[in-house]
Structure formats: structure tokens, C-alpha cells
C-alpha positions in Angstrom: 84.5 -90.3 -34.6 83.8 -94.2 -33.4 80.7 -94.0 -32.8 80.0 -91.7 -35.9 81.6 -94.1 -38.0 79.8 -96.9 -36.5 76.3 -94.6 -37.4 77.3 -94.6 -40.8 78.6 -97.9 -41.6 75.0 -99.3 -40.0 73.0 -96.4 -42.5 75.0 -97.9 -45.5 74.1 -101.5 -44.4 70.3 -100.1 -44.0 70.4 -101.1 -40.4 67.5 -99.3 -38.2 69.5 -96.9 -36.0 68.1 -96.8 -32.5 69.5 -95.5 -28.6 71.3 -98.4 -28.2 72.8 -98.7 -31.6 73.8 -95.1 -31.4 75.7 -95.7 -28.4 76.8 -98.9 -29.4 75.5 -100.8 -26.3 77.2 -98.5 -24.3 75.8 -98.2 -20.5 76.5 -94.5 -19.9 75.8 -93.4 -22.7 72.9 -94.9 -22.4 71.5 -93.5 -19.5 73.1 -89.7 -20.1 70.3 -90.1 -23.4 67.4 -91.3 -20.8 68.5 -88.0 -18.1 68.3 -85.6 -21.4 64.8 -87.3 -22.4 63.5 -86.1 -18.3 65.4 -83.0 -18.5 63.1 -82.3 -21.9 59.6 -83.7 -20.4 60.5 -81.8 -17.5 60.6 -78.8 -19.2 57.4 -80.0 -21.7 55.6 -80.2 -18.7 56.4 -77.0 -17.2 55.9 -75.2 -20.6 51.7 -77.0 -20.3 51.5 -75.2 -17.2 52.8 -72.2 -18.2 50.2 -71.6 -21.0 47.7 -72.8 -19.1 48.4 -70.1 -16.7 48.6 -67.9 -19.7 45.1 -69.0 -20.4 43.3 -68.3 -16.9 45.0 -64.8 -17.1 44.0 -64.5 -20.5 40.3 -65.3 -19.1 40.5 -63.3 -16.2 41.4 -60.2 -18.5 38.3 -60.7 -20.6 35.6 -61.1 -17.8 37.2 -58.1 -16.1 37.0 -56.2 -19.6 33.9 -57.1 -19.9 32.6 -56.1 -16.5 34.3 -52.6 -17.0 33.1 -52.5 -20.3 29.3 -52.2 -18.5 30.0 -50.5 -16.5 31.6 -47.9 -18.9 28.1 -48.1 -21.2 26.6 -46.9 -17.6 28.7 -44.5 -16.8 28.5 -43.2 -20.4 24.6 -43.7 -20.8 24.3 -41.8 -17.4 26.5 -39.1 -18.4 24.1 -39.1 -21.8 21.2 -38.8 -20.2 22.5 -35.7 -17.8 23.8 -34.1 -20.7 20.5 -34.0 -22.4 18.6 -33.5 -19.6 20.9 -30.0 -18.7 20.5 -29.7 -22.6 16.8 -29.2 -22.0 16.9 -26.9 -18.9 19.4 -25.4 -20.6 16.8 -24.7 -23.6 13.9 -24.1 -21.8 16.0 -21.3 -19.3 17.0 -19.7 -23.1 13.1 -19.4 -23.7 12.4 -18.1 -19.9 15.2 -16.1 -20.7 14.1 -14.6 -24.3 10.6 -14.5 -22.8 11.7 -12.3 -19.5 13.6 -10.2 -22.1 10.7 -9.5 -24.3 8.3 -8.9 -21.3 11.3 -6.3 -19.7 11.5 -4.5 -23.5 7.6 -4.2 -23.7 7.9 -2.6 -19.5 10.7 -0.5 -20.8 8.2 1.1 -23.7 5.6 0.7 -21.4 7.4 3.3 -19.0 8.4 5.2 -21.6 4.7 5.9 -22.9 3.9 6.8 -19.4 6.8 9.3 -18.9 5.9 10.6 -21.9 2.7 11.0 -21.3 3.0 12.3 -17.5 5.4 15.1 -19.0 2.8 16.0 -21.4 -0.1 16.1 -19.0 2.5 18.1 -16.9 2.7 20.9 -20.1 -0.4 20.8 -20.3 -1.0 21.3 -16.2 1.5 24.8 -16.7 -1.3 25.6 -19.7 -4.5 25.5 -18.0 -2.7 26.8 -14.6 -4.1 30.1 -15.2 -7.7 29.2 -16.2 -7.5 26.9 -13.2 -6.6 30.0 -10.9 -9.0 32.3 -12.8 -11.8 29.7 -12.5 -11.5 28.5 -8.7 -11.2 32.8 -8.3 -15.0 33.1 -10.0 -16.1 29.7 -7.9 -15.0 31.4 -5.2 -16.7 34.3 -5.8 -19.9 32.9 -7.0 -19.8 30.7 -4.3 -19.9 33.7 -1.0 -22.4 35.4 -3.8 -24.7 33.1 -3.4 -24.1 32.2 0.4 -24.6 36.2 0.2 -28.1 36.0 -1.4 -28.8 32.7 0.7 -28.2 35.1 4.2 -30.3 38.0 2.4 -32.8 35.4 2.0 -33.1 34.7 5.8 -32.7 38.1 7.6 -36.1 38.2 8.6 -35.4 34.8 10.0 -34.9 33.4 13.5 -33.4 30.4 14.7 -34.9 29.0 17.8 -32.4 26.5 19.4 -32.9 23.9 22.5 -37.3 23.8 22.1 -38.4 20.6 23.7 -39.8 18.1 20.4 -43.1 17.6 21.8 -46.2 16.7 19.5 -48.0 19.2 21.4 -45.4 22.2 20.6 -45.2 21.2 17.2 -49.0 21.3 16.2 -49.0 24.7 17.6 -45.3 26.9 16.7 -46.3 29.7 16.1 -48.3 30.1 19.3 -44.8 28.8 21.5 -43.1 31.7 19.6 -45.7 34.0 20.9 -45.6 32.5 24.0 -41.7 32.8 24.7 -41.7 36.9 23.4 -44.2 37.7 26.0 -42.6 35.7 28.7 -38.8 37.4 27.9 -39.3 40.6 26.0 -43.0 41.7 26.9 -42.6 45.2 25.5 -41.4 44.1 21.9 -44.7 42.9 21.3 -47.2 45.9 19.5 -50.4 46.4 19.9 -52.7 43.5 20.4 -50.3 41.7 21.9 -49.1 39.8 18.7 -45.6 39.6 16.5 -47.1 39.2 12.9 -45.0 36.0 11.7 -45.3 34.9 8.2 -44.0 31.0 9.0 -42.6 29.0 11.8 -41.3 25.3 11.1 -38.8 22.8 12.4 -35.5 21.8 10.1 -34.9 19.2 9.1 -38.2 18.6 8.1 -38.1 14.9 8.9 -37.0 14.0 12.6 -33.7 12.1 13.1 -34.5 9.2 15.4 -30.8 8.5 16.0 -30.5 12.2 17.7 -31.2 13.4 21.1 -31.4 16.7 20.7 -34.5 18.6 19.5 -35.1 20.1 16.2 -34.0 23.7 15.7 -37.1 26.0 14.4 -36.5 28.0 11.8 -39.8 31.6 12.7 -40.0 33.9 9.6 -41.2 37.6 11.0 -43.1 39.9 8.5 -41.2 42.5 10.2 -37.4 42.7 10.1 -37.3 45.7 12.3 -39.4 43.2 14.6 -37.2 39.9 14.2 -34.4 42.5 15.1 -35.7 44.1 18.7 -36.1 40.1 19.4 -32.5 39.6 18.5 -30.9 42.2 20.4 -33.0 41.4 24.0 -31.6 37.7 23.1 -27.8 39.0 23.0 -28.3 40.8 26.4 -30.2 37.7 28.1 -31.3 34.2 27.9 -34.4 33.5 27.4 -36.6 30.7 28.3 -40.2 28.4 27.7 -41.6 27.7 31.0 -37.9 27.6 32.9 -36.1 25.2 30.2 -33.4 27.8 28.5 -33.3 27.8 25.2 -31.6 30.0 22.3 -32.5 32.8 20.0 -30.0 33.4 17.1 -29.6 34.9 13.6 -30.1 32.2 10.4 -27.8 32.0 8.4 -26.5 30.1 5.8 -24.7 26.6 6.5 -21.6 28.5 4.7 -22.2 31.0 7.2 -22.6 29.2 10.3 -19.2 27.0 9.3 -17.2 30.4 9.5 -18.9 31.1 12.7 -17.8 27.7 14.4 -14.1 28.4 13.0 -14.2 31.9 15.0 -15.7 30.0 18.4 -11.8 29.3 20.0 -10.9 32.6 19.8 -14.2 34.5 20.7 -14.2 32.2 24.1 -10.2 33.2 24.9 -11.4 37.0 24.2 -14.3 36.7 25.9 -12.1 35.3 28.5 -9.7 37.7 28.2 -12.5 40.7 28.6 -12.6 42.2 24.9 -16.1 41.9 24.7 -15.7 40.1 21.4 -18.9 40.1 18.4 -19.3 38.1 15.7 -21.4 41.0 13.2 -22.9 39.7 10.1 -22.1 37.8 8.3 -18.8 36.3 9.9 -17.2 39.7 11.5 -15.3 39.3 14.5 -15.1 42.9 17.0 -13.3 43.4 19.9 -12.9 46.3 22.1 -8.8 46.3 23.0 -7.5 49.6 24.0 -10.3 51.7 23.5 -11.3 50.9 20.3 -13.0 48.6 18.4 -11.3 46.6 15.8 -13.1 44.3 13.3 -11.8 41.0 11.3 -13.4 39.1 8.7 -10.7 36.6 8.2 -8.9 34.4 11.3 -5.8 35.6 9.7 -6.2 38.8 10.1 -7.0 38.5 13.9 -3.9 36.5 14.5 -1.5 38.5 12.4 -3.5 41.5 14.9 -2.4 39.4 17.9 1.5 38.7 17.2 2.3 42.1 17.3 0.4 42.8 20.4 2.4 41.8 23.1 -0.2 41.7 25.9 -2.0 39.2 23.2 0.8 37.4 21.5 0.5 33.4 21.9 -2.7 33.4 23.4 -4.7 32.8 20.3 -2.9 29.8 19.3 -5.7 27.4 17.7 -3.8 24.5 17.5 -2.4 24.7 20.9 -5.6 25.7 22.3 -6.8 22.7 20.8 -4.6 20.2 21.8 -4.9 20.5 25.6 -8.6 20.9 24.7 -8.1 17.0 23.6 
């Protein structure tokens, strides 16, 4: 209280108040005041260091935020680019899908049209089947008719197979044929020792140099009876020309010859079994079996006949026989 009173008195007198006069020159008060001032100074120093630390931390955070910001911007930019690329690919994929869908629809339409067209064709085919069958029957009939006419046109002909292909023979085939008849069946010759011929020629007319076998010779006789006599003699014995074997047969149309060849396997087997087979005009097979003569116009008819006879069943299996030969 004394100090305060003194301080107030000093203020009244206009004196400047100082630390020294405040404490009245007391040493103890002065020491206490200096300690307080030092504490305040240390506190102020600590506050200054704290502010600096805050500033450094703030600066560091700002730098890191900028680094993170750049990184995020790069990530965002990369994601944006990827998103744009994916959108482009999706659009392209959609376009391809649309194109494929259109193609699929077009193919579906085309398939439907083809199916409808095929159904129409089948219906037309069913309608045309009777006509086609009739035409096939007519073609078969006409083919047989033409073949028959061809064979009738060749009824006066003989085919000589195996006659050597030499110029001295080809230039005088009519004379060679007379010599063959004299050598093999002279009794057939008419008075005067000659057979009347209309023409004799090789067939085909052009020689194929790649073939080693001689071309056949076709002889047309003026008399059917004379031609038949020679043919019957040729069936009884093997004919020769100057010691070389030759064959004399009917001159038949190509279709008839093919039918003859179809009988060959059955003919050989029937001969092995002693059935005395013969192929008569045009393509009829006859055999002698159980005291009777049997005639067959078709191979199927003969096979059906053989299956019903235990003595012949299984012996004329053409496919199995061909397989064994092969």
C-alpha cells in the first residue's frame, strides 16, 4: 500500500515512474522484476521458434499438396484418356455388332428364301415325277428300239478279232478272209470256192498307236445264210490264220456288247459247272439244267433262279466272285 501511495504521489508531482522508483529503490523488488522480464523474454523466444516451426510445416504441407495435386492430375488425365479409349472401342464394338446383326438378318432372310425355293422345287419335282418316269420309260424303250435296229442292220456282219495289224493284210482284207474260210471251214464255200462279200474293213478306222492289240475286222456278207454257217463253225472250233489263233463272233451294237460282257462272269461259272451256257441274240443266256433248257433275258432273273436251286445257290454271287478275282 505504501508503494502505491508513493506512486500516486509521484504522478501528482509529475515525476516519471520507473522500475527503480516504482519499487522505491528496493533491491528485492528489482531482482523480482528482472526475473519476470527474463521469463517473458524466454517465453517470447519460445513463441518465435514455434511460429517458425509452423511456417516450415505449412511450407512442407504446401509442397506435398502440390506434388499430390500433380500426381492426381496425371492419374485423372490417364483415367480420362483410358475412358475415352474405352468409349471409342465400345462405339467400334457396337458398330461391329450392328453390322454383324445386319449380316445375320440378311443371311437369315437368304436362308429362308432358299428353303422356300427348295420347298417349291420339291413340290414341282413331286408333280413332275410321273412325267419323268414316263419319259424314262420312253427313253428306255427308244434306246432298246435303236439298239435292236442297229443289231438288225449288222445281222449280215461278222467280227474277226485278233487278225494281225500289218499293211500286207490291211490292203487285201477280203482276200485274207477268203483264205481264213478255206483254212478253217472249206466245206462252207460255194461252188467256185468263194464267199460273196459286200465289204470288209477295220474298226475303228484310225489306228491308235498307244494300243498294242490289233483292230477288229468287220465283214459284211451278201448272204445271211453263208454268214450263219461260218459263225456256227466258229462256235464249234477255234479258228486260225496261218497258225495264229483268231476269234469270229457276231457284230453287235455297243450297248449289246456291254450287256454281253455283263454275262461273262456267270457264263464262265456256268461252263465250269457243265451247264452248257450259250448267249443267244441279242443278250439271252441259256443253260441246260436238270434235263431242260432255261433262258434268261436279265442277270437278275438268273440270280433269282439260282437262289431257289440248292445245287446253284451261292455259286453265282457276282460281287463275291469279283472280290476274289481282285
